[in-house]
VMD Tcl script that draws the C-alpha trace (Angstrom):
set ca {
  {-156.20 46.26 65.58}
  {-159.35 44.43 66.57}
  {-157.68 41.18 65.47}
  {-154.85 41.72 68.01}
  {-157.18 42.45 70.92}
  {-159.29 39.42 69.99}
  {-156.27 37.14 69.76}
  {-154.83 38.58 72.95}
  {-158.01 38.04 74.95}
  {-158.22 34.46 73.63}
  {-154.62 33.36 74.10}
  {-153.00 35.58 76.77}
  {-154.30 33.47 79.70}
  {-152.89 30.30 78.11}
  {-149.55 31.97 77.36}
  {-149.43 33.38 80.90}
  {-149.92 29.89 82.32}
  {-147.27 28.47 80.01}
  {-144.79 31.19 81.03}
  {-145.61 30.84 84.73}
  {-144.79 27.14 84.51}
  {-141.38 27.98 83.00}
  {-140.44 31.18 84.83}
  {-142.15 30.93 88.18}
  {-141.90 34.59 89.21}
  {-145.08 36.50 88.40}
  {-143.18 39.72 87.66}
  {-141.04 37.91 85.05}
  {-144.15 36.42 83.46}
  {-145.83 39.81 83.25}
  {-142.68 41.38 81.78}
  {-142.54 38.78 79.01}
  {-146.26 39.12 78.35}
  {-145.95 42.89 78.07}
  {-142.99 42.58 75.69}
  {-144.94 40.02 73.66}
  {-147.96 42.30 73.40}
  {-145.76 45.22 72.31}
  {-144.06 43.07 69.70}
  {-147.45 42.00 68.32}
  {-148.65 45.60 68.42}
  {-145.60 46.72 66.40}
  {-146.64 44.27 63.68}
  {-149.59 46.51 62.97}
  {-151.83 45.23 60.18}
  {-149.40 42.40 59.44}
  {-150.54 40.71 62.66}
  {-154.07 40.48 61.23}
  {-152.74 38.59 58.20}
  {-151.07 35.92 60.36}
  {-152.72 32.60 59.56}
  {-152.56 31.22 63.13}
  {-152.33 33.98 65.75}
  {-152.01 31.51 68.63}
  {-149.03 29.77 67.03}
  {-147.39 33.13 66.25}
  {-147.84 34.37 69.83}
  {-146.48 31.13 71.32}
  {-143.50 31.06 68.95}
  {-142.56 34.63 69.76}
  {-143.09 33.99 73.50}
  {-140.88 30.90 73.30}
  {-138.14 32.88 71.55}
  {-138.40 35.69 74.10}
  {-138.19 33.17 76.93}
  {-135.12 31.54 75.37}
  {-133.44 34.94 74.99}
  {-134.28 35.85 78.56}
  {-132.96 32.58 79.97}
  {-129.83 32.77 77.84}
  {-128.97 36.19 79.28}
  {-129.96 35.37 82.86}
  {-127.09 34.32 85.08}
  {-128.11 32.95 88.43}
  {-125.63 33.57 91.19}
  {-125.52 32.24 94.68}
  {-123.85 34.17 97.45}
  {-121.26 32.11 99.27}
  {-121.17 32.26 103.05}
  {-118.31 34.26 104.54}
  {-117.19 31.33 106.70}
  {-116.92 28.86 103.82}
  {-113.83 26.72 104.43}
  {-111.30 26.95 101.64}
  {-109.60 23.64 100.92}
  {-105.85 23.74 101.19}
  {-104.17 21.47 98.70}
  {-100.80 20.10 99.58}
  {-98.58 21.07 96.69}
  {-95.44 19.62 98.27}
  {-96.02 16.26 96.58}
  {-96.42 17.90 93.18}
  {-93.43 20.19 93.79}
  {-91.28 17.19 94.72}
  {-92.46 15.37 91.61}
  {-90.59 17.90 89.48}
  {-87.44 16.04 90.49}
  {-88.59 13.22 88.19}
  {-89.49 15.56 85.36}
  {-86.07 16.22 83.87}
  {-85.17 12.55 83.83}
  {-88.51 11.51 82.31}
  {-88.32 14.31 79.74}
  {-84.95 12.99 78.60}
  {-86.58 9.60 77.95}
  {-89.24 11.03 75.62}
  {-88.77 11.36 71.88}
  {-87.12 14.56 70.71}
  {-90.41 15.69 69.15}
  {-92.39 15.20 72.38}
  {-89.67 16.75 74.54}
  {-89.42 19.77 72.23}
  {-93.19 20.37 72.24}
  {-93.42 20.15 76.04}
  {-90.31 22.20 76.68}
  {-91.29 25.03 74.35}
  {-95.06 25.21 74.92}
  {-95.51 24.07 78.51}
  {-92.27 24.96 80.24}
  {-91.14 28.01 78.26}
  {-94.77 29.15 77.63}
  {-94.43 29.56 73.88}
  {-97.82 30.13 72.26}
  {-99.26 27.35 70.14}
  {-99.38 29.69 67.16}
  {-95.68 30.55 67.50}
  {-94.75 26.88 67.87}
  {-96.83 26.01 64.81}
  {-95.10 28.70 62.78}
  {-91.64 27.68 63.99}
  {-92.24 24.00 63.19}
  {-94.16 24.70 59.97}
  {-97.32 23.01 61.30}
  {-100.97 23.94 61.33}
  {-102.38 25.09 64.65}
  {-104.52 21.96 64.78}
  {-101.49 19.72 64.21}
  {-99.61 21.60 66.92}
  {-102.38 21.09 69.45}
  {-102.62 17.40 68.57}
  {-98.85 16.96 68.85}
  {-98.79 18.67 72.23}
  {-101.75 16.66 73.50}
  {-100.07 13.38 72.49}
  {-96.77 14.50 74.03}
  {-98.48 15.37 77.32}
  {-100.20 12.00 77.35}
  {-96.89 10.17 76.83}
  {-95.23 12.34 79.50}
  {-97.98 11.51 81.97}
  {-97.75 7.80 81.19}
  {-93.97 7.85 81.55}
  {-94.13 9.85 84.82}
  {-96.81 7.54 86.20}
  {-94.78 4.48 85.34}
  {-91.26 5.65 86.08}
  {-92.05 7.60 89.25}
  {-94.95 5.39 90.33}
  {-97.31 8.34 90.59}
  {-100.57 7.72 92.43}
  {-103.68 9.85 91.98}
  {-106.55 10.57 94.35}
  {-110.22 10.22 93.42}
  {-110.15 13.70 91.88}
  {-107.25 12.93 89.56}
  {-104.73 14.95 91.58}
  {-101.27 13.61 92.38}
  {-101.40 12.13 95.86}
  {-98.07 10.31 96.07}
  {-95.09 9.08 94.08}
  {-91.86 7.21 94.53}
  {-88.79 9.17 93.44}
  {-86.98 7.57 90.55}
  {-83.88 6.63 92.49}
  {-85.76 5.35 95.55}
  {-86.44 1.61 95.53}
  {-89.89 0.32 96.42}
  {-90.25 -1.11 99.92}
}
mol new
graphics top color blue
foreach p $ca { graphics top sphere $p radius 0.5 }
foreach p [lrange $ca 0 end-1] q [lrange $ca 1 end] { graphics top cylinder $p $q radius 0.2 }
display resetview
């Protein structure tokens, strides 16, 4: 295993620096280095037959780093006194008054898709089976129907949206504009 100790003494400082630049925390760097050394050690005599030991060590270190970062989930504790935004749902609730009228103006196919999937909560798979459609076709049909419903609601009820895309105001269908 002389070839491993030679390669390690040559390249470990460079790998450590490379890892430190990417991980920051010294303990994380040392953990990855230790795992890398053990992985190379488990190769036994095969490590000595590696054509470019530096490239092998860096490739394995890069893969180990990617695995480590993929698993890591950084969390941030939220302060206890964080204000919770209260969204006024009254506008949206009142908008449902326009819904039945606008639904009646849609095509039968659009109305059926929205009524069954969105209002009656039928699964897409069940709708697809009932209508003899593929799941992909069902999702496309529903997406198009929702788009037409939104356009019709926006036009007929003069729906206005805030900068976040939420309903901010509307004019009921039977109320004339002032």
